[in-house]
BAMI-738009 format. One record per atom (N, C-alpha, C): residue number from 1; atom name; x, y, z. Coordinates in pm, 1 decimal. Example, Ala and Ser with C-alpha at 12.3 -4.5 7.8 and 13.67 -1.06 7.14 Angstrom:
2
1|N|1319.0|-569.0|780.0
1|CA|1230.0|-450.0|780.0
1|C|1320.0|-330.0|780.0
2|N|1285.0|-225.0|708.0
2|CA|1367.0|-106.0|714.0
2|C|1290.0|3.0|787.0
This chain:
85
1|N|3223.5|1085.5|2327.6
1|CA|3234.6|1011.0|2193.0
1|C|3118.9|906.9|2178.9
2|N|3080.4|829.0|2289.2
2|CA|2970.1|728.9|2264.2
2|C|2837.5|816.2|2217.2
3|N|2817.3|923.9|2275.7
3|CA|2691.4|991.8|2243.7
3|C|2694.0|1026.7|2098.9
4|N|2805.6|1059.3|2027.9
4|CA|2817.3|1080.8|1897.8
4|C|2790.3|966.1|1808.3
5|N|2836.9|850.7|1856.9
5|CA|2814.6|722.4|1785.8
5|C|2662.5|687.6|1794.9
6|N|2585.1|703.2|1908.8
6|CA|2466.4|678.1|1917.7
6|C|2379.2|777.9|1821.2
7|N|2419.1|906.0|1810.9
7|CA|2358.6|1002.3|1726.7
7|C|2365.4|964.6|1584.1
8|N|2493.0|911.7|1548.4
8|CA|2517.3|876.4|1405.4
8|C|2435.7|760.2|1374.0
9|N|2426.5|658.7|1468.0
9|CA|2340.2|535.0|1448.3
9|C|2193.2|557.4|1441.2
10|N|2147.4|661.0|1525.1
10|CA|2005.9|704.4|1520.8
10|C|1978.3|763.3|1389.0
11|N|2057.5|847.6|1332.1
11|CA|2050.8|914.5|1196.9
11|C|2038.5|801.0|1097.0
12|N|2141.7|714.1|1103.0
12|CA|2135.0|606.0|998.2
12|C|2007.6|536.3|1004.2
13|N|1963.1|496.7|1118.2
13|CA|1841.7|408.6|1129.0
13|C|1719.1|494.4|1066.8
14|N|1721.2|625.3|1101.0
14|CA|1607.4|715.9|1039.0
14|C|1622.9|714.8|892.5
15|N|1737.7|726.7|837.8
15|CA|1752.7|729.5|696.5
15|C|1706.5|583.4|630.8
16|N|1734.0|487.5|691.7
16|CA|1709.6|364.3|646.4
16|C|1549.9|335.4|641.8
17|N|1486.2|387.1|765.6
17|CA|1343.7|403.2|759.3
17|C|1278.4|470.5|649.3
18|N|1329.2|596.3|634.4
18|CA|1272.6|673.5|529.2
18|C|1286.9|612.8|390.1
19|N|1401.3|558.7|362.5
19|CA|1423.0|491.1|230.0
19|C|1318.5|368.7|217.7
20|N|1298.3|291.4|337.8
20|CA|1198.5|188.7|312.6
20|C|1065.1|236.5|292.3
21|N|1016.1|341.8|367.9
21|CA|885.3|388.9|345.4
21|C|871.9|462.4|219.5
22|N|977.7|518.5|153.9
22|CA|966.4|568.6|18.5
22|C|951.2|463.1|-88.3
23|N|1014.6|352.8|-57.7
23|CA|1012.3|244.5|-148.4
23|C|872.7|183.5|-154.4
24|N|817.0|181.6|-39.4
24|CA|678.8|129.7|-20.4
24|C|580.3|220.9|-100.7
25|N|594.3|350.7|-71.6
25|CA|504.2|445.9|-126.6
25|C|528.1|436.5|-284.8
26|N|632.2|423.0|-338.4
26|CA|644.6|423.1|-475.6
26|C|601.1|298.3|-526.7
27|N|600.8|180.9|-457.4
27|CA|555.9|52.0|-509.1
27|C|391.5|55.1|-514.1
28|N|340.1|125.4|-401.4
28|CA|187.7|146.9|-396.4
28|C|145.6|225.3|-492.5
29|N|215.9|321.5|-518.2
29|CA|169.4|434.3|-633.3
29|C|172.7|368.9|-768.0
30|N|283.6|271.8|-784.4
30|CA|289.3|211.5|-916.5
30|C|175.9|96.9|-934.4
31|N|150.6|38.1|-833.5
31|CA|36.2|-67.5|-828.0
31|C|-89.8|-3.8|-855.3
32|N|-119.0|114.7|-786.0
32|CA|-254.6|195.0|-800.3
32|C|-267.1|236.2|-957.6
33|N|-133.5|285.6|-1015.0
33|CA|-152.9|309.2|-1155.6
33|C|-191.5|202.9|-1255.0
34|N|-121.9|78.4|-1223.4
34|CA|-145.8|-36.2|-1296.5
34|C|-292.2|-75.2|-1286.1
35|N|-353.2|-77.2|-1170.8
35|CA|-493.8|-115.2|-1145.8
35|C|-575.8|-5.2|-1227.0
36|N|-549.0|111.5|-1206.6
36|CA|-641.4|217.4|-1279.1
36|C|-632.6|209.8|-1429.5
37|N|-523.3|163.7|-1488.5
37|CA|-503.0|151.7|-1619.6
37|C|-560.7|9.8|-1678.4
38|N|-587.8|-83.3|-1584.7
38|CA|-641.7|-215.0|-1628.4
38|C|-517.5|-308.3|-1636.6
39|N|-407.7|-274.5|-1625.9
39|CA|-290.1|-356.2|-1642.2
39|C|-277.0|-479.9|-1539.9
40|N|-339.4|-453.8|-1409.9
40|CA|-344.9|-535.2|-1307.5
40|C|-479.9|-548.4|-1253.9
41|N|-513.0|-686.3|-1211.5
41|CA|-655.2|-689.4|-1154.0
41|C|-654.6|-689.8|-1005.0
42|N|-745.5|-628.7|-942.5
42|CA|-751.4|-632.5|-789.9
42|C|-750.3|-763.2|-737.4
43|N|-829.1|-866.3|-804.8
43|CA|-833.3|-996.1|-756.1
43|C|-697.2|-1061.2|-750.3
44|N|-625.0|-1040.6|-854.4
44|CA|-495.8|-1104.3|-867.0
44|C|-415.1|-1048.6|-737.6
45|N|-417.4|-924.3|-707.5
45|CA|-341.3|-863.5|-619.1
45|C|-372.7|-900.9|-484.2
46|N|-509.9|-926.6|-464.1
46|CA|-561.7|-974.2|-330.0
46|C|-512.6|-1134.7|-310.1
47|N|-515.5|-1203.8|-429.4
47|CA|-461.0|-1343.3|-403.6
47|C|-322.2|-1358.3|-387.2
48|N|-248.6|-1282.4|-454.7
48|CA|-102.9|-1286.1|-432.4
48|C|-48.2|-1146.7|-415.6
49|N|-59.5|-1095.8|-283.8
49|CA|-16.5|-939.1|-284.4
49|C|143.4|-926.9|-249.7
50|N|185.8|-836.0|-344.1
50|CA|325.6|-784.1|-315.0
50|C|359.0|-765.8|-170.7
51|N|484.8|-787.0|-133.7
51|CA|520.7|-736.8|5.1
51|C|477.9|-599.4|44.9
52|N|502.1|-509.1|-36.0
52|CA|471.8|-363.5|-3.5
52|C|324.7|-329.5|16.5
53|N|236.8|-413.2|-51.1
53|CA|88.8|-372.7|-44.4
53|C|14.7|-460.9|65.7
54|N|66.7|-546.7|124.7
54|CA|15.3|-630.4|217.2
54|C|-55.1|-566.6|346.3
55|N|-28.5|-448.2|378.8
55|CA|-97.9|-370.9|477.0
55|C|-197.8|-268.5|423.1
56|N|-213.3|-264.4|297.1
56|CA|-319.9|-176.2|226.5
56|C|-459.4|-240.8|255.6
57|N|-552.1|-162.0|276.9
57|CA|-705.4|-215.0|286.2
57|C|-753.0|-257.5|161.0
58|N|-853.1|-351.7|160.2
58|CA|-919.7|-399.1|47.3
58|C|-995.8|-279.5|-15.6
59|N|-1035.7|-181.9|68.0
59|CA|-1116.1|-73.0|14.6
59|C|-1023.6|17.5|-69.4
60|N|-902.9|33.8|-17.0
60|CA|-802.0|113.4|-98.0
60|C|-775.9|55.4|-224.5
61|N|-754.8|-81.3|-231.5
61|CA|-734.2|-141.8|-368.0
61|C|-848.8|-132.5|-450.4
62|N|-977.4|-154.9|-397.9
62|CA|-1083.0|-139.2|-498.6
62|C|-1110.3|-7.1|-533.2
63|N|-1082.8|84.7|-462.7
63|CA|-1107.0|225.9|-505.8
63|C|-991.1|276.4|-606.1
64|N|-897.4|204.8|-626.7
64|CA|-797.6|229.9|-735.7
64|C|-855.9|211.9|-877.3
65|N|-955.3|109.9|-882.6
65|CA|-1008.5|91.0|-1014.3
65|C|-1086.7|201.1|-1077.3
66|N|-1090.2|202.1|-1206.8
66|CA|-1155.9|320.3|-1279.9
66|C|-1301.6|314.2|-1253.2
67|N|-1364.4|411.2|-1218.3
67|CA|-1512.2|437.6|-1196.7
67|C|-1554.5|388.3|-1047.1
68|N|-1457.5|351.5|-964.7
68|CA|-1484.5|303.1|-838.8
68|C|-1456.5|405.3|-733.7
69|N|-1562.7|468.8|-679.3
69|CA|-1547.2|565.9|-581.3
69|C|-1572.6|503.8|-436.9
70|N|-1581.7|585.7|-329.5
70|CA|-1603.4|554.4|-200.2
70|C|-1735.3|474.2|-185.5
71|N|-1845.5|515.2|-242.8
71|CA|-1975.5|454.1|-223.2
71|C|-1984.9|330.3|-296.3
72|N|-1932.8|307.2|-414.4
72|CA|-1931.3|183.8|-492.9
72|C|-1841.6|73.8|-417.8
73|N|-1732.5|115.4|-365.5
73|CA|-1633.1|39.0|-278.8
73|C|-1703.8|-13.7|-154.6
74|N|-1768.9|77.7|-80.3
74|CA|-1836.1|43.6|35.9
74|C|-1957.4|-54.1|19.0
75|N|-2020.4|-33.9|-86.5
75|CA|-2141.6|-113.6|-122.8
75|C|-2088.2|-262.2|-161.2
76|N|-1974.9|-277.8|-236.3
76|CA|-1914.2|-399.7|-279.0
76|C|-1871.9|-456.6|-147.6
77|N|-1805.3|-387.2|-49.2
77|CA|-1746.6|-452.9|62.7
77|C|-1867.7|-508.1|165.7
78|N|-1982.5|-423.7|163.2
78|CA|-2094.9|-474.7|244.9
78|C|-2164.4|-582.0|180.6
79|N|-2151.9|-604.0|70.3
79|CA|-2215.4|-725.5|5.0
79|C|-2140.8|-859.6|27.7
80|N|-2027.0|-858.4|81.3
80|CA|-1950.8|-990.8|98.7
80|C|-1915.0|-981.4|243.5
81|N|-1893.8|-1108.4|297.7
81|CA|-1837.6|-1121.4|448.1
81|C|-1686.4|-1089.0|446.9
82|N|-1641.7|-988.5|416.4
82|CA|-1499.4|-955.2|414.7
82|C|-1473.3|-830.0|479.7
83|N|-1369.4|-839.9|579.3
83|CA|-1331.4|-713.5|633.7
83|C|-1263.4|-612.7|544.3
84|N|-1280.5|-487.8|569.1
84|CA|-1228.2|-377.7|480.5
84|C|-1074.7|-384.3|499.7
85|N|-1035.5|-430.7|611.9
85|CA|-886.2|-425.5|640.5
85|C|-831.6|-566.1|604.3
């Protein structure tokens, strides 16, 4: 019987982790859409990052902007003394 309880607990923990990861993915996707549409500014997000995006890289945020690809993002990051992460 204790093995069944441990299994149920492990499954519950897994579901909770999946729900949390899904919430973070959705929040990041929404933020990326807002940045791409010009509704949010990357500078504002960097100054006051929502909890869900605190582990995103600066490069990932910059790349969300319209007309910003990898080359432009890397050039911008190389021009300032800021870590990509």
